[in-house]
C-alpha positions as CSV (number, residue, x, y, z in Angstrom):
1,M,0.1,0.2,0.1
2,N,1.4,3.5,-0.8
3,I,1.0,5.8,2.2
4,R,0.8,9.5,0.9
5,R,3.0,12.0,2.4
6,V,1.3,15.4,2.7
7,S,3.0,18.9,3.4
8,P,0.1,20.2,5.5
9,L,-0.4,24.3,4.3
10,D,0.2,26.9,6.4
11,H,-3.1,28.4,7.6
12,S,-1.2,30.6,10.2
13,A,-2.4,34.0,7.3
14,T,-5.5,33.2,7.6
15,S,-8.3,34.8,9.5
16,S,-10.1,31.7,9.8
17,Y,-7.7,29.9,11.0
18,T,-7.0,32.3,13.6
19,E,-10.9,32.5,14.4
20,R,-10.6,28.6,14.7
21,Y,-8.3,28.0,17.2
22,S,-8.5,31.8,19.0
23,R,-9.5,30.0,22.4
24,Q,-6.4,27.5,22.2
25,M,-4.0,29.8,21.0
26,L,-5.3,31.9,24.5
27,F,-3.6,29.2,26.7
28,A,-0.1,30.3,27.3
29,P,1.6,26.7,27.0
30,I,0.1,26.4,23.6
31,G,-0.3,29.9,22.1
32,P,0.5,30.9,18.3
33,S,3.8,28.9,18.2
34,G,2.2,25.9,19.8
35,Q,-0.9,26.2,17.4
36,A,1.8,26.3,14.4
37,S,3.9,23.6,15.3
38,L,0.7,21.4,16.0
39,S,-0.2,22.3,12.4
40,R,2.8,20.8,10.8
41,A,2.0,18.1,13.0
42,R,1.8,14.4,11.9
43,V,-0.4,11.6,13.9
44,A,-1.1,8.2,13.6
45,I,-4.1,6.5,15.4
46,V,-4.7,2.7,15.6
47,G,-8.2,1.9,16.1
48,M,-11.2,3.7,15.5
49,G,-13.7,2.3,17.8
50,A,-14.2,4.4,21.0
51,L,-10.9,5.9,22.2
52,G,-10.0,6.4,18.8
53,T,-13.0,7.9,17.6
54,V,-12.8,10.8,20.6
55,L,-8.6,10.3,20.2
56,S,-9.1,11.7,16.4
57,N,-11.8,14.1,17.1
58,H,-9.7,16.3,19.8
59,M,-7.0,15.9,17.3
60,V,-8.7,17.3,13.9
61,R,-10.5,19.8,16.6
62,A,-7.5,20.9,17.8
63,G,-5.7,21.4,14.2
64,V,-3.5,18.9,13.8
65,G,-2.2,19.1,10.1
66,Y,-2.1,15.5,9.2
67,V,-3.9,12.5,10.7
68,R,-3.8,8.9,9.7
69,L,-7.1,6.7,10.9
70,I,-6.1,2.7,10.7
71,D,-8.8,0.6,11.2
72,R,-9.3,-3.0,10.1
73,D,-13.6,-3.2,11.3
74,F,-16.7,-1.8,10.5
75,V,-19.3,0.3,12.2
76,E,-22.6,-1.9,14.2
77,P,-25.1,-1.0,16.1
78,S,-23.0,-2.0,19.4
79,N,-20.8,0.5,18.9
80,L,-22.7,3.6,19.2
81,Q,-23.5,3.3,22.4
82,R,-19.6,4.6,23.4
83,Q,-18.2,5.0,19.4
84,M,-18.7,9.4,19.2
85,L,-18.5,9.8,15.6
86,Y,-21.0,6.8,14.2
87,D,-24.6,6.9,13.7
88,E,-27.2,4.5,12.7
89,E,-27.0,4.8,8.9
90,D,-23.0,4.2,9.4
91,A,-24.1,0.6,10.9
92,A,-27.2,-0.2,9.0
93,S,-24.5,0.3,5.9
94,S,-21.6,-1.5,7.7
95,S,-19.1,1.4,6.7
96,P,-15.5,0.7,7.4
97,K,-14.7,2.9,10.4
98,A,-11.7,4.5,9.5
99,V,-13.6,6.0,6.5
100,A,-17.2,6.5,8.5
101,A,-14.9,9.0,11.0
102,A,-12.8,10.3,8.5
103,E,-15.9,11.8,6.6
104,R,-17.6,12.9,9.9
105,L,-14.2,14.3,11.0
106,R,-13.7,16.3,7.6
107,K,-16.9,18.2,7.8
108,I,-15.3,19.3,11.2
109,N,-12.4,20.8,9.8
110,S,-11.4,21.0,6.7
111,L,-7.9,22.6,7.3
112,V,-6.7,18.7,8.5
113,D,-5.3,16.2,5.7
114,I,-6.8,13.1,7.0
115,E,-6.2,9.6,5.9
116,P,-8.2,6.6,6.5
117,I,-6.6,3.1,6.3
118,V,-8.9,0.2,6.0
119,T,-6.8,-2.5,7.1
120,D,-5.2,-4.6,9.1
121,L,-2.3,-3.5,11.1
122,N,-0.1,-6.1,11.5
123,R,3.8,-7.1,11.5
124,T,3.7,-6.8,7.4
125,N,2.6,-3.4,6.8
126,A,3.3,-1.6,10.5
127,E,6.5,-0.2,9.7
128,E,4.7,1.6,6.4
129,L,1.5,2.4,8.7
130,L,3.1,4.0,11.7
131,G,6.3,5.5,9.9
132,G,6.3,9.5,8.8
133,V,4.7,10.4,12.0
134,D,5.6,12.5,15.1
135,I,3.5,10.2,17.7
136,I,1.3,7.3,17.6
137,L,-1.8,6.9,20.1
138,D,-3.5,3.4,21.1
139,G,-6.8,3.1,20.5
140,S,-6.8,-0.3,19.7
141,D,-8.9,-3.4,21.7
142,N,-6.2,-6.0,22.5
143,F,-2.5,-6.2,23.8
144,A,-0.7,-7.8,20.7
145,V,-1.6,-4.6,18.7
146,R,0.0,-2.6,21.4
147,F,2.7,-4.8,21.9
148,L,3.3,-4.1,18.0
149,I,2.9,-0.8,18.3
150,N,5.4,-0.5,21.2
151,D,8.0,-2.5,19.0
152,I,7.4,-0.1,15.8
153,S,7.9,2.9,18.3
154,L,11.4,1.5,19.9
155,K,12.3,0.7,16.3
156,L,11.9,4.1,14.5
157,G,12.1,6.5,17.7
158,I,8.6,7.6,18.1
159,P,6.6,8.4,20.9
160,W,3.5,6.4,21.6
161,I,0.3,7.2,23.7
162,Y,-1.0,3.6,25.2
163,G,-4.8,3.6,26.4
164,G,-7.3,0.8,27.7
165,A,-10.8,1.2,28.8
166,V,-13.1,-1.9,29.7
167,S,-16.2,-2.2,32.4
168,S,-15.6,1.2,33.9
169,R,-11.9,1.2,34.3
170,G,-9.2,2.9,32.4
171,V,-5.6,3.0,32.0
172,S,-2.9,5.3,30.1
173,M,0.7,5.6,30.0
174,T,2.7,7.7,27.3
175,V,5.9,5.9,26.4
176,L,9.1,7.7,24.9
177,P,11.5,5.6,23.5
178,G,14.7,5.6,25.4
179,E,13.7,7.9,27.8
180,T,10.8,5.9,29.8
181,P,10.1,2.1,30.3
182,C,8.1,0.3,27.4
183,L,4.9,-1.2,27.5
184,R,6.5,-4.7,27.7
185,C,8.8,-3.2,30.8
186,M,5.2,-2.9,32.1
187,F,3.2,-5.9,31.1
188,G,5.5,-8.3,30.2
189,Q,3.7,-10.0,27.7
190,A,0.6,-10.2,26.1
191,P,-2.5,-12.3,28.0
192,A,-3.0,-15.7,27.1
193,Q,-5.8,-15.6,24.5
194,G,-9.3,-15.6,26.4
195,T,-8.0,-14.4,29.5
196,A,-8.0,-10.6,29.6
197,E,-11.2,-8.5,30.3
198,T,-13.0,-7.4,27.0
199,C,-15.9,-4.9,26.2
200,D,-17.3,-7.4,24.5
201,T,-17.1,-10.0,27.7
202,S,-17.4,-7.8,30.2
203,G,-19.3,-4.6,29.2
204,V,-17.9,-0.9,29.1
205,I,-20.0,2.5,30.0
206,G,-19.4,5.4,27.7
207,P,-17.6,8.1,30.4
208,I,-14.5,6.0,31.2
209,I,-13.9,5.7,27.2
210,H,-13.7,10.0,27.3
211,V,-11.5,10.0,30.4
212,V,-8.7,8.1,29.2
213,A,-9.2,9.5,25.2
214,S,-9.0,12.7,26.5
215,H,-6.1,12.6,29.1
216,Q,-4.1,10.3,25.8
217,A,-5.1,13.4,23.9
218,A,-4.0,15.9,26.4
219,E,-0.3,14.2,26.7
220,A,-0.2,13.8,22.8
221,L,-0.4,18.0,22.6
222,K,1.8,18.1,25.2
223,L,4.3,16.4,23.2
224,L,3.5,18.1,19.9
225,V,4.1,21.5,20.9
226,G,7.0,20.4,22.9
227,D,6.3,21.0,26.9
228,L,8.0,17.7,27.9
229,E,8.2,19.7,31.0
230,H,4.6,19.0,32.5
231,L,4.1,15.2,30.4
232,N,2.9,13.2,33.0
233,R,5.4,10.4,33.5
234,K,3.1,8.2,35.5
235,M,0.5,5.4,34.8
236,M,-2.7,6.7,35.3
237,H,-5.7,4.6,36.0
238,W,-9.5,5.0,36.7
239,D,-12.7,3.3,38.1
240,L,-15.2,5.6,37.4
241,W,-17.6,3.6,38.7
242,H,-16.0,3.0,42.2
243,N,-15.2,6.5,42.5
244,L,-11.4,5.1,42.3
245,F,-8.3,7.0,40.7
246,S,-4.5,6.2,41.1
247,S,-1.1,7.1,39.3
248,I,1.7,5.1,39.6
249,D,5.2,6.7,39.1
250,V,6.8,4.3,36.5
251,S,10.0,6.7,35.7
252,G,12.2,3.7,37.8
253,A,10.6,0.9,35.6
254,R,12.7,0.5,32.8
255,K,14.4,-3.0,33.1
256,P,17.6,-3.7,31.6
257,D,16.4,-7.3,30.6
258,C,12.9,-6.0,29.1
259,P,12.8,-7.8,25.7
260,A,12.0,-4.9,23.4
261,C,13.7,-2.1,24.8
262,G,16.5,-3.3,26.7
263,L,17.6,-6.7,24.6
264,H,16.1,-5.2,21.4
265,H,14.2,-7.8,20.7
266,L,11.3,-6.5,19.0
267,E,9.2,-10.3,19.0
268,Y,6.2,-8.7,17.9
269,L,7.6,-6.9,14.7
270,E,9.1,-10.3,13.9
271,A,6.6,-12.4,14.9
272,D,5.7,-16.0,13.0
273,I,3.6,-14.4,9.8
274,E,0.9,-17.5,10.2
275,G,0.5,-16.7,14.0
276,E,0.0,-13.0,12.9
277,T,-2.3,-14.0,10.1
278,I,-5.1,-15.9,11.5
279,Q,-6.7,-14.4,15.0
280,S,-9.2,-15.2,17.1
281,L,-11.2,-12.3,18.5
282,C,-11.6,-12.3,21.8
283,G,-15.2,-12.5,22.9
284,R,-16.5,-11.7,19.5
285,N,-17.6,-15.3,18.4
286,S,-15.0,-14.1,15.3
287,V,-12.1,-14.7,13.4
288,Q,-10.2,-12.6,11.4
289,I,-7.6,-14.3,8.2
290,Q,-5.4,-12.0,6.7
291,P,-3.4,-13.6,3.4
292,V,-0.1,-13.5,3.7
293,E,0.3,-11.8,0.6
294,P,-2.7,-8.8,-0.2
295,A,-4.9,-10.1,-2.3
296,S,-6.8,-8.0,-4.9
297,L,-10.5,-8.9,-5.1
298,N,-13.6,-7.6,-7.5
299,L,-16.4,-7.4,-4.2
300,S,-18.8,-7.3,-7.2
301,E,-17.9,-9.7,-8.9
302,R,-17.5,-12.1,-5.7
303,A,-21.0,-11.3,-4.5
304,E,-22.5,-12.5,-7.7
305,L,-20.9,-15.8,-7.3
306,L,-22.4,-15.8,-3.8
307,R,-25.4,-14.8,-4.2
308,P,-27.0,-18.2,-5.0
309,L,-25.7,-19.2,-2.0
310,G,-27.0,-17.2,0.5
311,K,-27.8,-13.3,1.3
312,V,-25.3,-10.9,0.2
313,E,-24.7,-7.0,1.6
314,L,-22.0,-5.0,-0.6
315,N,-20.8,-2.0,-0.2
316,P,-17.9,-0.1,-1.9
317,F,-15.4,-1.2,1.2
318,L,-16.7,-4.6,2.0
319,L,-18.9,-7.9,1.3
320,K,-20.9,-9.6,3.6
321,F,-22.4,-12.9,3.0
322,H,-24.4,-14.6,5.3
323,I,-24.0,-18.4,5.3
324,N,-26.6,-19.2,7.7
325,E,-28.5,-17.5,11.1
326,E,-25.3,-18.3,12.9
327,Q,-22.5,-17.4,10.4
328,K,-21.2,-15.0,7.8
329,L,-18.4,-13.8,6.0
330,V,-17.3,-10.2,6.0
331,I,-14.9,-10.1,3.1
332,F,-12.7,-7.2,2.3
333,P,-11.2,-6.0,-1.2
334,D,-7.5,-7.2,-0.4
335,G,-8.5,-10.7,0.8
336,R,-9.2,-9.9,4.6
337,C,-11.8,-11.5,6.0
338,I,-13.7,-11.8,9.2
339,V,-15.9,-15.1,9.7
340,Q,-18.5,-14.2,12.3
341,G,-20.5,-16.9,14.2
342,T,-17.4,-19.1,15.2
343,D,-14.2,-18.5,17.4
344,D,-12.7,-22.1,16.2
345,I,-9.9,-21.4,14.2
346,V,-10.1,-24.5,12.4
347,T,-13.7,-23.8,11.4
348,A,-13.4,-20.4,10.5
349,K,-10.5,-21.9,7.9
350,S,-12.3,-24.3,6.2
351,L,-15.3,-21.4,5.6
352,Y,-12.9,-19.2,4.0
353,S,-11.3,-21.9,2.0
354,R,-14.3,-22.6,1.1
355,Y,-16.4,-19.3,0.1
356,V,-13.5,-17.2,-0.7
357,G,-11.1,-19.8,-2.2
358,M,-7.3,-18.2,-1.4
């Protein structure tokens, strides 16, 4: 895939620019010079679910010059309770989240260059997708992706801000490569499949999403305007329902024997290809299959082939094929497929082979 390299326009001389950001520039730590820095900044957001929609909303409204939105999924009705950029029409049409978010965000701020990328972030594309930016913001929902971001951050020297939320609890931490502990210093390795709580297994309330993502966004603004003095170097924890808040000083938590930042073994970036291309989506009764080599499927032609076999829904970005009442395939142009209705990898591979044939 080709990532566009866009030089943000200089809007500093325009009256619309001055008026739009006037209240933000009145805030002394940002001011006109900080706003100019934001207009030149480049940000990548991984995951356009609950956290990602809040993060992107803050970045675009703040005037970050270029925002890359990366997400593999499409909008479903269950997303609408907490994923603030989507509506019922997006869910009814199964719009890809990155595309639907970009359309909404462009109406909010036409001065920002917004690039939606509908794909699964994995070891084969991570360096391309996450390179060429000033900061990476975590809106993902699993530790395998976060550890991959962590590896890229260390390899390319790009700061990133971890965030997670489930139930009424949330956590956030900023990672500065070579300076702060990295995510693997803190957590070691990803939890075993099926052992970690997710929004699909334990639920989530909307307010905790906004707390976590707004904290991430504030830290991102500090980094982008160069105010490292006020950067929060603690791991933050919240539980809004039980009125709990805590922060842990992690400044001394860097481990010399950390596999990633200590020993420089970027295990998630250099992971086995097969293991990275077939993934059970915890709590969703779904399996994602990503071909080793991206394909170029004609979804309209594929829809006609499948139509005699079951219900077909088609939009410009994906094809949804209902095998039966329980199982369906969501097929993307690059050959990626989400097999819904099973968490068994063998069954998913069989259905993928039968109906996608790759």
